[in-house]
C-alpha positions as CSV (number, residue, x, y, z in Angstrom):
1,M,-0.8,12.7,45.7
2,P,-0.5,9.2,44.7
3,D,-2.8,6.5,46.6
4,I,-0.1,3.5,46.1
5,R,3.6,4.3,45.5
6,V,5.2,1.4,43.9
7,I,8.9,1.2,45.1
8,V,10.8,-0.8,42.6
9,V,14.1,-2.6,43.8
10,P,16.1,-4.4,41.1
11,Y,18.6,-5.9,43.2
12,E,19.8,-9.3,44.3
13,L,21.5,-8.1,47.2
14,G,24.2,-5.8,45.9
15,R,24.1,-6.8,42.2
16,L,21.9,-4.7,40.1
17,R,19.6,-6.7,37.6
18,D,20.9,-9.9,38.3
19,G,18.8,-13.0,39.2
20,V,16.0,-12.2,41.4
21,G,17.0,-8.6,40.8
22,M,15.2,-9.2,37.3
23,G,12.2,-9.9,38.8
24,P,10.8,-6.8,39.9
25,E,10.7,-4.9,36.5
26,R,9.5,-8.0,34.6
27,L,6.4,-7.9,37.0
28,L,6.1,-4.1,35.9
29,D,6.3,-5.5,32.2
30,H,3.7,-7.9,32.9
31,G,0.8,-5.5,34.3
32,A,1.9,-4.8,37.8
33,T,0.9,-1.2,37.7
34,E,-2.2,-1.7,35.8
35,A,-3.3,-4.6,38.6
36,L,-2.8,-1.7,41.3
37,A,-4.6,0.7,39.2
38,A,-7.5,-1.4,38.4
39,Q,-9.7,0.1,41.1
40,G,-8.9,3.5,40.3
41,A,-6.0,4.4,42.5
42,D,-3.6,6.7,41.3
43,V,-0.4,4.5,41.1
44,E,3.2,6.1,41.2
45,T,6.4,4.1,40.2
46,G,10.0,4.8,41.5
47,V,13.1,2.8,40.7
48,I,15.8,2.4,43.3
49,E,19.3,2.6,42.0
50,L,22.3,3.6,43.4
51,D,24.5,5.8,41.8
52,A,27.9,4.7,43.1
53,P,27.5,1.0,44.6
54,D,30.2,-0.1,47.1
55,D,32.6,-2.8,46.0
56,N,31.8,-4.6,48.9
57,E,28.5,-6.7,48.0
58,I,27.2,-6.6,51.8
59,D,27.9,-2.7,52.4
60,T,25.7,-2.2,48.6
61,S,23.3,-4.4,50.0
62,F,22.5,-2.5,53.2
63,A,23.2,0.7,51.2
64,V,20.2,-0.4,49.1
65,I,17.9,-0.9,52.3
66,S,18.8,2.6,53.8
67,R,17.3,3.8,50.4
68,I,13.9,1.8,50.7
69,A,13.5,2.9,54.4
70,E,13.8,6.5,52.9
71,A,11.6,5.7,49.8
72,V,9.0,4.3,52.5
73,R,9.3,6.8,55.0
74,S,8.4,9.4,51.9
75,A,5.5,7.5,50.7
76,R,4.0,7.3,54.3
77,E,4.8,10.8,54.5
78,S,2.9,11.5,51.6
79,G,-0.3,9.5,52.4
80,A,0.6,6.9,49.8
81,F,0.3,3.2,50.5
82,P,3.9,1.5,49.9
83,V,4.3,-1.8,47.7
84,V,7.8,-3.0,47.2
85,L,8.7,-5.1,44.4
86,S,11.9,-6.5,45.2
87,G,14.6,-9.0,44.3
88,S,16.0,-9.7,47.5
89,C,13.9,-10.4,50.8
90,L,16.2,-8.2,52.7
91,A,14.1,-5.1,51.5
92,A,12.0,-5.9,54.5
93,V,14.4,-4.5,56.7
94,G,14.2,-1.1,55.1
95,I,10.4,-1.4,54.7
96,V,10.1,-2.0,58.5
97,A,12.4,0.8,59.4
98,G,10.7,3.1,57.0
99,L,7.3,2.7,58.3
100,G,8.3,4.0,61.6
101,E,5.6,1.9,63.8
102,S,6.0,2.2,67.4
103,A,4.9,-1.7,67.7
104,P,5.3,-3.2,64.1
105,G,4.3,-6.9,63.4
106,V,5.5,-8.7,60.5
107,I,4.0,-11.6,58.2
108,W,6.4,-13.1,56.3
109,F,5.3,-15.6,53.6
110,D,8.4,-17.9,52.3
111,A,9.4,-21.4,51.4
112,H,12.3,-20.4,53.8
113,G,12.8,-19.4,57.4
114,D,15.3,-16.5,56.3
115,F,16.4,-17.0,60.3
116,N,20.1,-18.1,59.6
117,E,22.8,-16.1,61.4
118,P,26.3,-16.3,59.4
119,E,27.2,-19.3,61.6
120,T,24.4,-21.4,60.9
121,S,24.0,-20.9,57.2
122,D,24.7,-23.7,54.8
123,S,25.2,-21.4,52.0
124,G,26.1,-18.1,53.5
125,Y,23.9,-16.4,51.4
126,L,22.6,-13.1,53.3
127,D,19.2,-13.1,51.9
128,G,18.4,-16.1,54.0
129,M,19.2,-14.1,57.1
130,G,16.4,-11.2,56.7
131,V,14.1,-12.6,59.5
132,A,17.3,-13.0,62.0
133,I,18.3,-9.2,61.1
134,L,14.8,-8.0,61.7
135,V,14.3,-9.9,65.3
136,G,18.1,-8.4,65.9
137,H,20.3,-11.7,65.8
138,A,22.5,-10.9,62.8
139,W,24.1,-8.2,61.0
140,Q,23.3,-5.6,64.0
141,G,26.4,-3.3,63.2
142,L,25.0,-2.9,59.5
143,A,21.5,-2.7,60.3
144,A,21.7,0.0,62.7
145,Q,22.8,2.3,60.2
146,V,19.5,2.3,58.6
147,P,17.3,5.2,59.3
148,G,14.8,4.3,61.5
149,A,15.8,0.6,62.0
150,R,15.1,-1.6,65.3
151,A,14.6,-4.9,66.4
152,V,11.2,-6.4,66.1
153,P,10.0,-8.8,68.7
154,E,10.2,-12.3,67.9
155,S,6.6,-12.7,69.2
156,A,5.3,-10.4,66.7
157,V,6.7,-12.4,63.5
158,V,4.4,-14.8,61.9
159,L,6.5,-17.3,59.6
160,A,4.2,-18.7,57.0
161,G,4.6,-21.6,54.7
162,A,8.4,-22.3,55.2
163,R,9.2,-25.9,54.4
164,A,12.6,-25.7,53.3
165,L,15.2,-25.0,56.5
166,D,19.0,-25.7,56.7
167,E,19.5,-28.0,59.6
168,P,21.2,-25.7,61.8
169,E,18.3,-23.2,61.2
170,R,15.6,-25.6,62.3
171,P,16.4,-25.5,66.3
172,R,17.1,-21.9,66.3
173,L,13.3,-21.4,64.7
174,E,11.8,-24.0,67.3
175,R,13.5,-22.2,70.2
176,S,12.0,-18.6,69.3
177,A,9.0,-16.9,69.9
178,I,8.3,-16.7,66.1
179,N,5.0,-17.9,65.2
180,H,5.7,-20.8,62.4
181,L,2.5,-21.7,60.2
182,P,3.4,-24.5,57.9
183,P,1.9,-24.7,54.5
184,A,-0.7,-27.0,55.5
185,A,-2.0,-24.3,58.0
186,L,-2.6,-21.7,55.5
187,A,-5.5,-24.0,53.9
188,D,-7.4,-21.8,56.1
189,P,-6.8,-18.0,56.3
190,G,-8.3,-17.8,59.7
191,A,-5.2,-19.4,61.1
192,L,-3.4,-16.5,59.7
193,V,-5.6,-14.0,61.3
194,E,-5.5,-15.8,64.6
195,A,-1.8,-15.5,64.5
196,V,-1.8,-11.7,64.0
197,A,-4.6,-11.7,66.8
198,S,-1.7,-13.4,69.1
199,M,1.2,-11.0,68.3
200,E,2.8,-9.6,71.2
201,P,2.9,-6.8,71.8
202,E,-0.2,-5.9,69.9
203,P,0.9,-4.2,66.6
204,S,0.5,-0.5,65.6
205,G,1.2,-1.6,62.0
206,L,1.5,-4.6,60.1
207,Y,3.7,-5.4,57.4
208,V,3.0,-8.6,54.6
209,H,6.5,-9.8,53.0
210,V,5.6,-12.2,50.2
211,D,8.4,-14.0,48.8
212,L,6.7,-15.6,46.1
213,D,8.6,-19.0,46.6
214,V,6.1,-19.8,49.0
215,L,4.1,-21.2,46.2
216,D,4.4,-24.9,45.5
217,A,7.2,-25.4,43.1
218,G,4.6,-27.3,40.9
219,V,2.2,-24.4,40.9
220,A,5.0,-22.0,39.7
221,R,9.0,-22.1,39.7
222,V,9.5,-18.7,41.3
223,N,13.3,-18.9,41.6
224,R,16.3,-21.1,41.9
225,Y,15.4,-22.1,45.4
226,A,12.2,-23.0,44.5
227,A,10.8,-26.2,47.1
228,A,7.9,-28.8,47.0
229,G,5.4,-28.8,49.3
230,G,4.1,-25.1,49.1
231,I,0.8,-23.6,48.7
232,T,-1.3,-22.9,45.7
233,A,-2.0,-19.6,44.0
234,D,-5.7,-19.7,45.2
235,Q,-4.2,-20.3,49.1
236,L,-2.0,-17.2,48.8
237,E,-4.5,-15.0,47.5
238,A,-7.0,-15.9,50.1
239,S,-4.4,-15.7,52.8
240,L,-3.2,-12.0,51.6
241,R,-7.3,-11.0,51.5
242,A,-7.5,-11.9,55.2
243,L,-4.6,-10.0,56.1
244,L,-5.5,-7.0,54.0
245,A,-9.0,-6.9,55.9
246,D,-7.0,-5.7,58.7
247,E,-6.8,-2.1,58.7
248,R,-3.1,-1.7,60.2
249,V,-1.6,-3.3,57.1
250,R,0.8,-0.5,56.2
251,A,2.8,-1.9,53.4
252,V,3.2,-5.2,51.0
253,S,6.1,-6.5,49.2
254,L,6.5,-9.3,46.5
255,T,10.0,-10.3,46.5
256,A,12.3,-13.1,44.8
257,Y,11.2,-13.8,41.4
258,E,13.6,-15.0,38.9
259,P,12.3,-14.8,35.3
260,D,15.0,-16.9,33.8
261,V,13.7,-20.0,35.7
262,D,10.1,-19.2,34.7
263,P,10.0,-19.8,31.0
264,E,6.4,-20.3,30.9
265,A,5.9,-16.7,32.9
266,R,3.5,-18.2,35.4
267,V,4.6,-15.9,38.3
268,P,3.5,-12.7,36.7
269,P,-0.5,-13.8,36.4
270,I,-0.3,-14.5,39.9
271,A,1.5,-11.8,41.3
272,A,-0.9,-9.5,39.4
273,R,-3.6,-11.3,41.3
274,L,-2.1,-10.5,44.5
275,L,-1.6,-6.8,43.7
276,G,-5.4,-6.7,42.4
277,A,-5.8,-7.9,46.0
278,V,-4.0,-4.9,47.5
279,A,-6.1,-2.7,45.1
280,E,-9.5,-3.8,46.1
281,S,-8.4,-3.3,49.7
282,R,-7.0,0.2,48.9
283,A,-10.2,1.2,47.3
284,A,-12.4,-0.3,50.2
285,A,-10.2,1.7,52.4
286,A,-10.7,5.1,50.9
287,K,-14.6,4.3,51.1
288,R,-14.8,4.0,55.1
289,P,-15.8,7.0,56.6
290,T,-13.3,9.0,58.5
291,H,-13.8,10.2,62.3
292,G,-12.3,13.3,63.4
């Protein structure tokens, strides 16, 4: 059985291999699998692709999310650690559903809040609503159709590195119980560890979501929504390593890479570093003694 299962989701919402949907396979082309296998792990890769997408993009988006949930659940049942490479951040809804944790905790790295509801979004972009969907504030009729989906408490979510917020979104975030750590706070990985320790209820398992545009636009232009004022690659790697030291981390995703806006290909080497950290954490976990 594989030690790590890479779940590749080449979609921007319901559009196959368009925009950020081009990112997952570009990361594969630039050594993502090799980075995960560098510590000797058996790595298996599978691509999600719908046979018959719906004409309605929203319906197609949630069909993709359901497939992600099934793939993550299958990985966990086989004993593999899921690593999801996705175009859209909405993959998180399927990942959390597929993990099936009794008390999930979510660490969400992103330049954006992704906390919009349809009526607060300046753009109406569905992928800017992922956190709101996760905590039960938006699109719950469709989310309920995802196998295993249920709302995550706001107090079990850490939003890390967000700085580009829609104006109507900002007061919603401030009123919420989500723990928002701005980019400056991520200079010390200990702040993230403390934020996880303060989650309520205490998590049974953790999901680490990395929208790569949490990086400062001057470090790498990750996608068309890249923003200044973000963190460095070193800070992101240190933050991820600090989180991976927690044995409750059940899955990691890298999302929202748009190769067309990164002509110098700055992003793939950074992604490989992050995946290398995942590989090291899994190798360390495999060496820990088991107690039965």
